[in-house]
C-alpha positions as CSV (number, residue, x, y, z in Angstrom):
1,M,-5.2,-7.4,-6.7
2,Q,-3.7,-5.8,-3.8
3,I,-3.1,-2.3,-2.7
4,G,-0.1,-0.8,-0.9
5,I,3.6,1.0,-1.4
6,F,7.0,0.1,-3.1
7,W,10.1,0.7,-4.0
8,F,11.9,-0.3,-6.9
9,Y,15.3,-1.4,-5.9
10,K,17.7,-3.1,-8.1
11,N,15.2,-4.4,-10.3
12,Q,12.7,-5.5,-7.6
13,V,10.1,-4.3,-5.5
14,L,10.2,-3.9,-2.2
15,G,7.5,-2.7,-0.1
16,I,3.7,-4.2,1.6
17,A,0.6,-5.4,-0.1
18,H,-2.2,-6.6,1.3
19,D,-6.0,-7.0,0.6
20,V,-8.5,-3.8,-0.6
21,D,-11.0,-3.3,2.8
22,F,-14.2,-2.5,1.2
23,G,-15.1,-1.2,4.2
24,Q,-12.7,1.9,4.2
25,V,-14.0,3.8,1.3
26,D,-13.0,7.5,1.8
27,S,-15.6,10.4,0.8
28,L,-14.1,9.9,-3.2
29,G,-14.3,6.7,-3.3
30,L,-11.0,5.3,-2.7
31,V,-9.6,2.9,-0.2
32,D,-6.0,3.6,0.1
33,S,-3.7,1.7,2.5
34,P,-2.8,2.9,5.6
35,F,0.9,2.3,5.6
36,T,3.2,5.3,5.0
37,H,6.7,5.5,3.1
38,V,7.8,7.0,5.9
39,D,6.8,4.7,8.4
40,Y,7.2,1.3,6.6
41,W,10.8,2.1,5.5
42,P,13.0,1.0,8.9
43,T,11.2,-2.1,8.0
44,I,13.0,-2.5,4.3
45,Q,16.2,-0.9,5.8
46,K,16.7,-3.9,8.0
47,R,15.5,-6.5,5.4
48,I,18.2,-4.9,3.1
49,P,20.8,-3.6,5.5
50,E,22.5,-1.3,2.1
51,L,19.6,0.7,2.5
52,A,20.6,1.5,6.8
53,E,22.0,4.8,5.2
54,I,19.5,5.7,2.6
55,E,16.1,7.9,3.0
56,Y,13.4,6.3,1.9
57,E,12.6,9.1,-0.4
58,H,16.1,8.7,-2.4
59,I,14.8,5.6,-4.0
60,P,12.1,5.1,-6.6
61,R,8.4,4.5,-5.2
62,G,4.9,4.3,-5.8
63,W,1.9,3.6,-4.0
64,I,-1.7,2.2,-5.0
65,V,-5.0,2.7,-4.1
66,Y,-8.3,1.5,-5.0
67,D,-11.1,3.7,-7.0
68,K,-14.4,2.2,-6.2
69,N,-16.0,4.6,-8.1
70,R,-14.1,3.3,-11.6
71,D,-13.6,-0.5,-10.6
72,S,-10.1,0.2,-11.2
73,F,-6.3,0.1,-9.2
74,L,-4.2,3.7,-9.2
75,V,-0.5,3.1,-9.3
76,Y,0.6,6.5,-8.5
77,L,4.5,6.5,-9.0
78,D,7.7,7.8,-10.2
79,E,8.3,8.7,-13.6
80,K,11.3,6.4,-13.8
81,L,9.4,3.7,-13.3
82,Y,6.6,4.1,-16.1
83,F,8.3,1.4,-18.0
84,Q,6.8,-1.7,-19.0
85,E,9.5,-4.1,-17.4
86,Q,9.1,-2.2,-13.8
87,A,5.4,-2.4,-14.1
88,R,5.1,-6.0,-15.0
89,K,7.3,-6.5,-12.1
90,I,4.8,-3.7,-9.9
91,C,1.8,-6.1,-11.0
92,D,2.8,-9.0,-10.0
93,F,4.1,-7.9,-6.9
94,F,0.2,-6.5,-6.2
95,D,-1.2,-9.6,-7.7
96,A,-2.6,-7.9,-10.6
97,G,-3.7,-11.7,-12.2
98,A,-7.0,-11.2,-13.2
99,D,-7.5,-7.7,-12.6
100,I,-4.7,-6.5,-15.2
101,N,-7.2,-4.6,-17.3
102,K,-8.4,-2.2,-14.6
103,V,-5.0,-1.0,-13.5
104,L,-4.3,2.6,-14.3
105,F,-0.5,4.3,-13.7
106,K,-0.4,8.0,-13.2
107,K,3.0,9.4,-13.0
108,D,3.0,11.8,-9.5
109,P,5.8,14.4,-9.0
110,H,5.5,13.8,-5.4
111,Y,7.5,10.4,-5.9
112,Q,10.3,12.3,-8.0
113,T,13.9,11.1,-6.9
């Protein structure tokens, strides 16, 4: 599985996924993505022109980190995305594959739209 940031727009996942860099474990045992929603949003807007006038925080979003201590992937997301269909699409986007049983979903008020 990969880590990164995402938005869920018109029933599809938009964002950036990349491999876990195990050399970048922080003091809590987490491996986070260097990408942020605010910085990556212009890239999404260029790909989807209809989003050009919409701020990044107005689209349901989330982020995935790797927890080395638990050997699991943590998906922090808007509660609007806390449903099986959306979870499946998020896991597909981040290539969960064999790691699907290591994925934990957590509602995060920071991502509330």
